A tleap script that builds the chain and sets N, CA, C and O, in Angstrom:
source leaprc.protein.ff14SB
mol = sequence {
  NMET LYS SER GLN GLU LYS ASN SER ILE GLU
  TYR TRP LYS LEU ILE ARG ILE GLY LYS ALA
  LYS LYS ILE LEU GLU ASP PHE ASN GLY ALA
  ILE LYS ALA TYR SER LYS ALA ILE GLU ILE
  ASN LYS ASN GLN TYR ASN ALA PHE PHE PHE
  ARG GLY ASN ILE TYR SER LYS ILE LYS ASN
  HIE ASP TYR ALA ILE LYS ASP TYR THR GLU
  ALA LEU ARG ILE LYS ASN SER ASN PHE CYS
  THR GLU ILE ILE LEU GLU ARG ARG ASP LYS
  GLU LEU ILE ARG LYS PHE GLU LEU LEU LYS
  GLU LYS THR ASN ILE CILE
}
set mol.1.N position { 8.698 -3.148 29.581 }
set mol.1.CA position { 8.914 -2.817 28.185 }
set mol.1.C position { 8.354 -1.411 27.921 }
set mol.1.O position { 7.242 -1.089 28.339 }
set mol.2.N position { 9.123 -0.596 27.237 }
set mol.2.CA position { 8.698 0.761 26.919 }
set mol.2.C position { 7.540 0.742 25.935 }
set mol.2.O position { 7.388 -0.183 25.137 }
set mol.3.N position { 6.734 1.784 26.016 }
set mol.3.CA position { 5.577 1.895 25.122 }
set mol.3.C position { 6.004 1.911 23.653 }
set mol.3.O position { 5.350 1.302 22.806 }
set mol.4.N position { 7.103 2.610 23.356 }
set mol.4.CA position { 7.588 2.693 21.973 }
set mol.4.C position { 8.011 1.310 21.460 }
set mol.4.O position { 7.727 0.956 20.316 }
set mol.5.N position { 8.684 0.540 22.303 }
set mol.5.CA position { 9.096 -0.818 21.909 }
set mol.5.C position { 7.880 -1.702 21.683 }
set mol.5.O position { 7.834 -2.479 20.729 }
set mol.6.N position { 6.903 -1.580 22.561 }
set mol.6.CA position { 5.678 -2.367 22.440 }
set mol.6.C position { 4.957 -2.021 21.136 }
set mol.6.O position { 4.480 -2.911 20.432 }
set mol.7.N position { 4.879 -0.733 20.817 }
set mol.7.CA position { 4.244 -0.312 19.567 }
set mol.7.C position { 5.001 -0.846 18.362 }
set mol.7.O position { 4.389 -1.248 17.372 }
set mol.8.N position { 6.329 -0.852 18.438 }
set mol.8.CA position { 7.139 -1.356 17.334 }
set mol.8.C position { 6.880 -2.856 17.115 }
set mol.8.O position { 6.754 -3.313 15.979 }
set mol.9.N position { 6.806 -3.591 18.192 }
set mol.9.CA position { 6.530 -5.033 18.089 }
set mol.9.C position { 5.142 -5.261 17.494 }
set mol.9.O position { 4.965 -6.118 16.629 }
set mol.10.N position { 4.163 -4.493 17.959 }
set mol.10.CA position { 2.793 -4.627 17.457 }
set mol.10.C position { 2.726 -4.238 15.971 }
set mol.10.O position { 2.030 -4.884 15.188 }
set mol.11.N position { 3.449 -3.185 15.595 }
set mol.11.CA position { 3.486 -2.747 14.201 }
set mol.11.C position { 3.971 -3.887 13.306 }
set mol.11.O position { 3.310 -4.234 12.327 }
set mol.12.N position { 5.120 -4.466 13.639 }
set mol.12.CA position { 5.697 -5.517 12.793 }
set mol.12.C position { 4.867 -6.791 12.829 }
set mol.12.O position { 4.836 -7.544 11.855 }
set mol.13.N position { 4.196 -7.035 13.948 }
set mol.13.CA position { 3.267 -8.173 14.028 }
set mol.13.C position { 2.131 -7.985 13.018 }
set mol.13.O position { 1.758 -8.926 12.318 }
set mol.14.N position { 1.589 -6.780 12.946 }
set mol.14.CA position { 0.502 -6.495 12.007 }
set mol.14.C position { 0.979 -6.571 10.559 }
set mol.14.O position { 0.222 -6.980 9.679 }
set mol.15.N position { 2.217 -6.182 10.309 }
set mol.15.CA position { 2.777 -6.315 8.959 }
set mol.15.C position { 2.813 -7.795 8.569 }
set mol.15.O position { 2.420 -8.153 7.459 }
set mol.16.N position { 3.279 -8.647 9.470 }
set mol.16.CA position { 3.325 -10.089 9.184 }
set mol.16.C position { 1.925 -10.666 8.996 }
set mol.16.O position { 1.713 -11.512 8.127 }
set mol.17.N position { 0.980 -10.217 9.798 }
set mol.17.CA position { -0.405 -10.675 9.651 }
set mol.17.C position { -0.937 -10.266 8.280 }
set mol.17.O position { -1.579 -11.061 7.593 }
set mol.18.N position { -0.666 -9.027 7.888 }
set mol.18.CA position { -1.108 -8.551 6.571 }
set mol.18.C position { -0.526 -9.389 5.443 }
set mol.18.O position { -1.228 -9.720 4.487 }
set mol.19.N position { 0.750 -9.731 5.549 }
set mol.19.CA position { 1.384 -10.560 4.514 }
set mol.19.C position { 0.747 -11.943 4.462 }
set mol.19.O position { 0.515 -12.487 3.382 }
set mol.20.N position { 0.464 -12.512 5.640 }
set mol.20.CA position { -0.176 -13.833 5.686 }
set mol.20.C position { -1.570 -13.777 5.079 }
set mol.20.O position { -1.961 -14.673 4.331 }
set mol.21.N position { -2.315 -12.731 5.396 }
set mol.21.CA position { -3.669 -12.585 4.834 }
set mol.21.C position { -3.606 -12.451 3.313 }
set mol.21.O position { -4.468 -12.973 2.606 }
set mol.22.N position { -2.591 -11.755 2.813 }
set mol.22.CA position { -2.434 -11.619 1.362 }
set mol.22.C position { -2.210 -12.992 0.728 }
set mol.22.O position { -2.831 -13.319 -0.283 }
set mol.23.N position { -1.337 -13.783 1.314 }
set mol.23.CA position { -1.057 -15.130 0.797 }
set mol.23.C position { -2.328 -15.966 0.759 }
set mol.23.O position { -2.550 -16.740 -0.172 }
set mol.24.N position { -3.164 -15.800 1.789 }
set mol.24.CA position { -4.430 -16.539 1.867 }
set mol.24.C position { -5.529 -15.896 1.013 }
set mol.24.O position { -6.668 -16.363 0.998 }
set mol.25.N position { -5.174 -14.826 0.307 }
set mol.25.CA position { -6.099 -14.065 -0.539 }
set mol.25.C position { -7.262 -13.459 0.253 }
set mol.25.O position { -8.354 -13.252 -0.277 }
set mol.26.N position { -7.001 -13.183 1.529 }
set mol.26.CA position { -7.948 -12.438 2.361 }
set mol.26.C position { -7.524 -10.972 2.279 }
set mol.26.O position { -6.912 -10.433 3.201 }
set mol.27.N position { -7.862 -10.343 1.158 }
set mol.27.CA position { -7.374 -8.997 0.891 }
set mol.27.C position { -7.966 -7.964 1.843 }
set mol.27.O position { -7.276 -7.023 2.235 }
set mol.28.N position { -9.226 -8.123 2.218 }
set mol.28.CA position { -9.821 -7.199 3.194 }
set mol.28.C position { -9.137 -7.326 4.548 }
set mol.28.O position { -8.911 -6.327 5.231 }
set mol.29.N position { -8.809 -8.552 4.933 }
set mol.29.CA position { -8.090 -8.780 6.184 }
set mol.29.C position { -6.696 -8.164 6.147 }
set mol.29.O position { -6.229 -7.612 7.143 }
set mol.30.N position { -6.034 -8.259 4.994 }
set mol.30.CA position { -4.708 -7.670 4.842 }
set mol.30.C position { -4.796 -6.148 4.950 }
set mol.30.O position { -3.969 -5.524 5.615 }
set mol.31.N position { -5.783 -5.559 4.305 }
set mol.31.CA position { -5.962 -4.106 4.374 }
set mol.31.C position { -6.196 -3.667 5.813 }
set mol.31.O position { -5.639 -2.662 6.253 }
set mol.32.N position { -7.016 -4.414 6.549 }
set mol.32.CA position { -7.289 -4.079 7.952 }
set mol.32.C position { -6.009 -4.154 8.789 }
set mol.32.O position { -5.763 -3.281 9.622 }
set mol.33.N position { -5.202 -5.184 8.574 }
set mol.33.CA position { -3.959 -5.331 9.337 }
set mol.33.C position { -3.000 -4.180 9.037 }
set mol.33.O position { -2.420 -3.596 9.952 }
set mol.34.N position { -2.837 -3.859 7.758 }
set mol.34.CA position { -1.942 -2.756 7.392 }
set mol.34.C position { -2.483 -1.422 7.904 }
set mol.34.O position { -1.709 -0.563 8.326 }
set mol.35.N position { -3.783 -1.246 7.872 }
set mol.35.CA position { -4.384 0.001 8.373 }
set mol.35.C position { -4.149 0.148 9.877 }
set mol.35.O position { -3.867 1.247 10.354 }
set mol.36.N position { -4.262 -0.936 10.613 }
set mol.36.CA position { -3.980 -0.893 12.058 }
set mol.36.C position { -2.511 -0.570 12.307 }
set mol.36.O position { -2.181 0.170 13.235 }
set mol.37.N position { -1.628 -1.126 11.476 }
set mol.37.CA position { -0.196 -0.824 11.607 }
set mol.37.C position { 0.044 0.666 11.379 }
set mol.37.O position { 0.841 1.284 12.086 }
set mol.38.N position { -0.641 1.239 10.400 }
set mol.38.CA position { -0.504 2.672 10.117 }
set mol.38.C position { -0.997 3.501 11.300 }
set mol.38.O position { -0.408 4.533 11.622 }
set mol.39.N position { -2.069 3.058 11.945 }
set mol.39.CA position { -2.561 3.767 13.132 }
set mol.39.C position { -1.500 3.790 14.225 }
set mol.39.O position { -1.372 4.775 14.953 }
set mol.40.N position { -0.745 2.710 14.339 }
set mol.40.CA position { 0.302 2.621 15.360 }
set mol.40.C position { 1.488 3.511 15.011 }
set mol.40.O position { 2.043 4.187 15.877 }
set mol.41.N position { 1.875 3.505 13.729 }
set mol.41.CA position { 3.040 4.296 13.325 }
set mol.41.C position { 2.863 4.805 11.901 }
set mol.41.O position { 3.024 4.057 10.937 }
set mol.42.N position { 2.535 6.070 11.783 }
set mol.42.CA position { 2.332 6.706 10.475 }
set mol.42.C position { 3.650 7.101 9.817 }
set mol.42.O position { 3.659 7.589 8.686 }
set mol.43.N position { 4.765 6.892 10.521 }
set mol.43.CA position { 6.064 7.304 10.016 }
set mol.43.C position { 6.868 6.171 9.400 }
set mol.43.O position { 8.025 6.368 9.028 }
set mol.44.N position { 6.280 4.995 9.286 }
set mol.44.CA position { 6.922 3.857 8.625 }
set mol.44.C position { 6.291 3.694 7.250 }
set mol.44.O position { 5.069 3.752 7.113 }
set mol.45.N position { 7.104 3.495 6.254 }
set mol.45.CA position { 6.576 3.389 4.889 }
set mol.45.C position { 6.016 2.007 4.564 }
set mol.45.O position { 5.186 1.871 3.666 }
set mol.46.N position { 6.463 0.983 5.287 }
set mol.46.CA position { 6.138 -0.401 4.934 }
set mol.46.C position { 4.640 -0.664 4.813 }
set mol.46.O position { 4.186 -1.225 3.816 }
set mol.47.N position { 3.880 -0.265 5.815 }
set mol.47.CA position { 2.438 -0.554 5.813 }
set mol.47.C position { 1.752 0.147 4.655 }
set mol.47.O position { 0.852 -0.420 4.036 }
set mol.48.N position { 2.166 1.382 4.351 }
set mol.48.CA position { 1.585 2.086 3.202 }
set mol.48.C position { 1.915 1.345 1.901 }
set mol.48.O position { 1.051 1.161 1.043 }
set mol.49.N position { 3.154 0.932 1.773 }
set mol.49.CA position { 3.594 0.226 0.568 }
set mol.49.C position { 2.830 -1.085 0.384 }
set mol.49.O position { 2.305 -1.357 -0.696 }
set mol.50.N position { 2.769 -1.894 1.443 }
set mol.50.CA position { 2.092 -3.189 1.347 }
set mol.50.C position { 0.594 -3.029 1.146 }
set mol.50.O position { -0.017 -3.787 0.393 }
set mol.51.N position { -0.005 -2.045 1.817 }
set mol.51.CA position { -1.438 -1.815 1.620 }
set mol.51.C position { -1.691 -1.330 0.187 }
set mol.51.O position { -2.694 -1.698 -0.426 }
set mol.52.N position { -0.790 -0.513 -0.338 }
set mol.52.CA position { -0.894 -0.083 -1.726 }
set mol.52.C position { -0.865 -1.268 -2.679 }
set mol.52.O position { -1.591 -1.292 -3.673 }
set mol.53.N position { -0.021 -2.257 -2.372 }
set mol.53.CA position { 0.034 -3.474 -3.195 }
set mol.53.C position { -1.314 -4.196 -3.200 }
set mol.53.O position { -1.766 -4.681 -4.237 }
set mol.54.N position { -1.941 -4.259 -2.041 }
set mol.54.CA position { -3.244 -4.932 -1.955 }
set mol.54.C position { -4.296 -4.143 -2.743 }
set mol.54.O position { -5.062 -4.716 -3.518 }
set mol.55.N position { -4.322 -2.839 -2.537 }
set mol.55.CA position { -5.280 -2.018 -3.289 }
set mol.55.C position { -5.078 -2.177 -4.790 }
set mol.55.O position { -6.042 -2.228 -5.554 }
set mol.56.N position { -3.824 -2.255 -5.202 }
set mol.56.CA position { -3.529 -2.455 -6.621 }
set mol.56.C position { -4.063 -3.805 -7.088 }
set mol.56.O position { -4.644 -3.913 -8.168 }
set mol.57.N position { -3.864 -4.819 -6.275 }
set mol.57.CA position { -4.302 -6.178 -6.624 }
set mol.57.C position { -5.816 -6.256 -6.801 }
set mol.57.O position { -6.310 -6.970 -7.673 }
set mol.58.N position { -6.555 -5.509 -5.958 }
set mol.58.CA position { -8.020 -5.566 -6.037 }
set mol.58.C position { -8.583 -4.446 -6.925 }
set mol.58.O position { -9.785 -4.183 -6.931 }
set mol.59.N position { -7.687 -3.796 -7.672 }
set mol.59.CA position { -8.067 -2.780 -8.664 }
set mol.59.C position { -8.658 -1.512 -8.051 }
set mol.59.O position { -9.452 -0.822 -8.690 }
set mol.60.N position { -8.272 -1.210 -6.819 }
set mol.60.CA position { -8.683 0.036 -6.191 }
set mol.60.C position { -7.528 1.024 -6.384 }
set mol.60.O position { -6.777 1.322 -5.455 }
set mol.61.N position { -7.412 1.517 -7.613 }
set mol.61.CA position { -6.225 2.251 -8.031 }
set mol.61.C position { -6.047 3.583 -7.320 }
set mol.61.O position { -4.916 3.981 -7.040 }
set mol.62.N position { -7.122 4.271 -7.025 }
set mol.62.CA position { -6.980 5.563 -6.343 }
set mol.62.C position { -6.318 5.387 -4.979 }
set mol.62.O position { -5.421 6.149 -4.618 }
set mol.63.N position { -6.757 4.393 -4.231 }
set mol.63.CA position { -6.156 4.142 -2.926 }
set mol.63.C position { -4.726 3.627 -3.051 }
set mol.63.O position { -3.869 3.970 -2.237 }
set mol.64.N position { -4.466 2.811 -4.059 }
set mol.64.CA position { -3.104 2.318 -4.278 }
set mol.64.C position { -2.164 3.483 -4.539 }
set mol.64.O position { -1.086 3.560 -3.950 }
set mol.65.N position { -2.564 4.376 -5.407 }
set mol.65.CA position { -1.726 5.536 -5.728 }
set mol.65.C position { -1.505 6.388 -4.480 }
set mol.65.O position { -0.392 6.853 -4.236 }
set mol.66.N position { -2.547 6.593 -3.698 }
set mol.66.CA position { -2.440 7.391 -2.473 }
set mol.66.C position { -1.433 6.755 -1.504 }
set mol.66.O position { -0.583 7.448 -0.944 }
set mol.67.N position { -1.533 5.441 -1.311 }
set mol.67.CA position { -0.613 4.757 -0.393 }
set mol.67.C position { 0.816 4.743 -0.927 }
set mol.67.O position { 1.758 4.934 -0.159 }
set mol.68.N position { 0.994 4.523 -2.225 }
set mol.68.CA position { 2.338 4.548 -2.802 }
set mol.68.C position { 2.961 5.933 -2.659 }
set mol.68.O position { 4.151 6.059 -2.371 }
set mol.69.N position { 2.163 6.953 -2.859 }
set mol.69.CA position { 2.658 8.321 -2.738 }
set mol.69.C position { 3.086 8.611 -1.302 }
set mol.69.O position { 4.117 9.244 -1.073 }
set mol.70.N position { 2.295 8.147 -0.338 }
set mol.70.CA position { 2.642 8.349 1.071 }
set mol.70.C position { 3.909 7.569 1.429 }
set mol.70.O position { 4.757 8.076 2.162 }
set mol.71.N position { 4.043 6.360 0.927 }
set mol.71.CA position { 5.258 5.573 1.178 }
set mol.71.C position { 6.482 6.302 0.633 }
set mol.71.O position { 7.533 6.326 1.275 }
set mol.72.N position { 6.346 6.892 -0.542 }
set mol.72.CA position { 7.450 7.668 -1.127 }
set mol.72.C position { 7.771 8.899 -0.297 }
set mol.72.O position { 8.939 9.253 -0.137 }
set mol.73.N position { 6.755 9.546 0.227 }
set mol.73.CA position { 6.973 10.731 1.058 }
set mol.73.C position { 7.804 10.370 2.287 }
set mol.73.O position { 8.677 11.131 2.705 }
set mol.74.N position { 7.520 9.204 2.855 }
set mol.74.CA position { 8.200 8.778 4.078 }
set mol.74.C position { 9.617 8.278 3.793 }
set mol.74.O position { 10.563 8.648 4.487 }
set mol.75.N position { 9.753 7.452 2.788 }
set mol.75.CA position { 11.070 6.874 2.490 }
set mol.75.C position { 11.328 7.009 1.003 }
set mol.75.O position { 10.781 6.270 0.186 }
set mol.76.N position { 12.151 7.942 0.683 }
set mol.76.CA position { 12.430 8.226 -0.712 }
set mol.76.C position { 13.795 7.653 -1.106 }
set mol.76.O position { 14.701 8.392 -1.493 }
set mol.77.N position { 13.929 6.335 -1.004 }
set mol.77.CA position { 15.166 5.676 -1.435 }
set mol.77.C position { 15.050 5.338 -2.917 }
set mol.77.O position { 13.946 5.274 -3.457 }
set mol.78.N position { 16.160 5.129 -3.559 }
set mol.78.CA position { 16.139 4.796 -4.989 }
set mol.78.C position { 15.329 3.534 -5.262 }
set mol.78.O position { 14.512 3.509 -6.182 }
set mol.79.N position { 15.548 2.493 -4.473 }
set mol.79.CA position { 14.842 1.221 -4.669 }
set mol.79.C position { 13.338 1.415 -4.493 }
set mol.79.O position { 12.540 1.011 -5.338 }
set mol.80.N position { 12.980 2.028 -3.403 }
set mol.80.CA position { 11.563 2.258 -3.100 }
set mol.80.C position { 10.931 3.136 -4.178 }
set mol.80.O position { 9.819 2.864 -4.631 }
set mol.81.N position { 11.626 4.166 -4.580 }
set mol.81.CA position { 11.108 5.071 -5.598 }
set mol.81.C position { 10.856 4.353 -6.910 }
set mol.81.O position { 9.802 4.529 -7.521 }
set mol.82.N position { 11.802 3.554 -7.346 }
set mol.82.CA position { 11.645 2.839 -8.617 }
set mol.82.C position { 10.434 1.920 -8.607 }
set mol.82.O position { 9.624 1.937 -9.534 }
set mol.83.N position { 10.315 1.125 -7.567 }
set mol.83.CA position { 9.201 0.169 -7.485 }
set mol.83.C position { 7.862 0.904 -7.436 }
set mol.83.O position { 6.944 0.583 -8.191 }
set mol.84.N position { 7.758 1.877 -6.558 }
set mol.84.CA position { 6.485 2.566 -6.370 }
set mol.84.C position { 6.102 3.361 -7.612 }
set mol.84.O position { 4.953 3.304 -8.052 }
set mol.85.N position { 7.042 4.095 -8.178 }
set mol.85.CA position { 6.705 4.884 -9.369 }
set mol.85.C position { 6.295 3.992 -10.525 }
set mol.85.O position { 5.385 4.331 -11.281 }
set mol.86.N position { 6.964 2.846 -10.668 }
set mol.86.CA position { 6.588 1.918 -11.733 }
set mol.86.C position { 5.163 1.425 -11.530 }
set mol.86.O position { 4.374 1.407 -12.475 }
set mol.87.N position { 4.824 1.025 -10.310 }
set mol.87.CA position { 3.472 0.531 -10.027 }
set mol.87.C position { 2.450 1.649 -10.142 }
set mol.87.O position { 1.364 1.454 -10.688 }
set mol.88.N position { 2.800 2.821 -9.627 }
set mol.88.CA position { 1.872 3.943 -9.680 }
set mol.88.C position { 1.590 4.333 -11.123 }
set mol.88.O position { 0.444 4.598 -11.487 }
set mol.89.N position { 2.633 4.368 -11.943 }
set mol.89.CA position { 2.451 4.702 -13.353 }
set mol.89.C position { 1.578 3.676 -14.064 }
set mol.89.O position { 0.729 4.042 -14.878 }
set mol.90.N position { 1.779 2.402 -13.766 }
set mol.90.CA position { 0.946 1.363 -14.372 }
set mol.90.C position { -0.518 1.556 -13.992 }
set mol.90.O position { -1.408 1.397 -14.827 }
set mol.91.N position { -0.764 1.902 -12.723 }
set mol.91.CA position { -2.136 2.122 -12.267 }
set mol.91.C position { -2.751 3.317 -12.990 }
set mol.91.O position { -3.907 3.260 -13.410 }
set mol.92.N position { -1.989 4.394 -13.135 }
set mol.92.CA position { -2.511 5.566 -13.833 }
set mol.92.C position { -2.808 5.253 -15.296 }
set mol.92.O position { -3.823 5.699 -15.831 }
set mol.93.N position { -1.938 4.495 -15.941 }
set mol.93.CA position { -2.159 4.111 -17.340 }
set mol.93.C position { -3.417 3.258 -17.455 }
set mol.93.O position { -4.219 3.456 -18.368 }
set mol.94.N position { -3.596 2.305 -16.534 }
set mol.94.CA position { -4.800 1.472 -16.553 }
set mol.94.C position { -6.062 2.307 -16.384 }
set mol.94.O position { -7.049 2.111 -17.094 }
set mol.95.N position { -6.021 3.244 -15.433 }
set mol.95.CA position { -7.184 4.112 -15.225 }
set mol.95.C position { -7.482 4.913 -16.484 }
set mol.95.O position { -8.643 5.067 -16.861 }
set mol.96.N position { -6.451 5.419 -17.130 }
set mol.96.CA position { -6.634 6.191 -18.353 }
set mol.96.C position { -7.240 5.325 -19.451 }
set mol.96.O position { -8.154 5.762 -20.149 }
set mol.97.N position { -6.742 4.107 -19.610 }
set mol.97.CA position { -7.264 3.197 -20.635 }
set mol.97.C position { -8.736 2.877 -20.382 }
set mol.97.O position { -9.536 2.850 -21.317 }
set mol.98.N position { -9.093 2.636 -19.128 }
set mol.98.CA position { -10.496 2.368 -18.794 }
set mol.98.C position { -11.379 3.581 -19.099 }
set mol.98.O position { -12.468 3.444 -19.655 }
set mol.99.N position { -10.904 4.743 -18.736 }
set mol.99.CA position { -11.650 5.959 -19.015 }
set mol.99.C position { -11.813 6.164 -20.515 }
set mol.99.O position { -12.883 6.551 -20.986 }
set mol.100.N position { -10.764 5.907 -21.247 }
set mol.100.CA position { -10.794 6.055 -22.707 }
set mol.100.C position { -11.834 5.111 -23.305 }
set mol.100.O position { -12.593 5.504 -24.191 }
set mol.101.N position { -11.874 3.855 -22.819 }
set mol.101.CA position { -12.850 2.882 -23.311 }
set mol.101.C position { -14.281 3.322 -23.005 }
set mol.101.O position { -15.165 3.203 -23.854 }
set mol.102.N position { -14.505 3.826 -21.805 }
set mol.102.CA position { -15.840 4.213 -21.397 }
set mol.102.C position { -16.356 5.442 -22.141 }
set mol.102.O position { -17.555 5.562 -22.395 }
set mol.103.N position { -15.464 6.337 -22.483 }
set mol.103.CA position { -15.899 7.594 -23.084 }
set mol.103.C position { -15.677 7.667 -24.590 }
set mol.103.O position { -16.111 8.618 -25.240 }
set mol.104.N position { -15.003 6.669 -25.141 }
set mol.104.CA position { -14.684 6.638 -26.574 }
set mol.104.C position { -13.925 7.881 -27.039 }
set mol.104.O position { -14.107 8.364 -28.156 }
set mol.105.N position { -13.078 8.377 -26.156 }
set mol.105.CA position { -12.257 9.530 -26.492 }
set mol.105.C position { -10.905 9.031 -26.999 }
set mol.105.O position { -10.378 8.031 -26.512 }
set mol.106.N position { -10.374 9.716 -27.948 }
set mol.106.CA position { -9.055 9.457 -28.543 }
set mol.106.C position { -9.055 8.242 -29.426 }
set mol.106.O position { -8.021 7.895 -29.998 }
savepdb mol mol.pdb
quit
């Protein structure tokens, strides 16, 4: 088996592991699986997108936005763009609302 094929199989295996960990609410485990997938292939958007979803779920908005932005850079399809921009915008609005509450501005 070629090294590239082996890496592809390992990448998709880690994606499935990450999804399973998410279902089990092992969010740190899911992040680790997606991060390992990214180490294997930085040119696939899936791991960035799914890891961004986890970061969003655990309210780590800066990392979610970073991962969504990277996923968009890699695959800029209409479907992907709509989903990511919608989630990214929601995260930015939430961060702004929290900042507004903390500082009593506006």
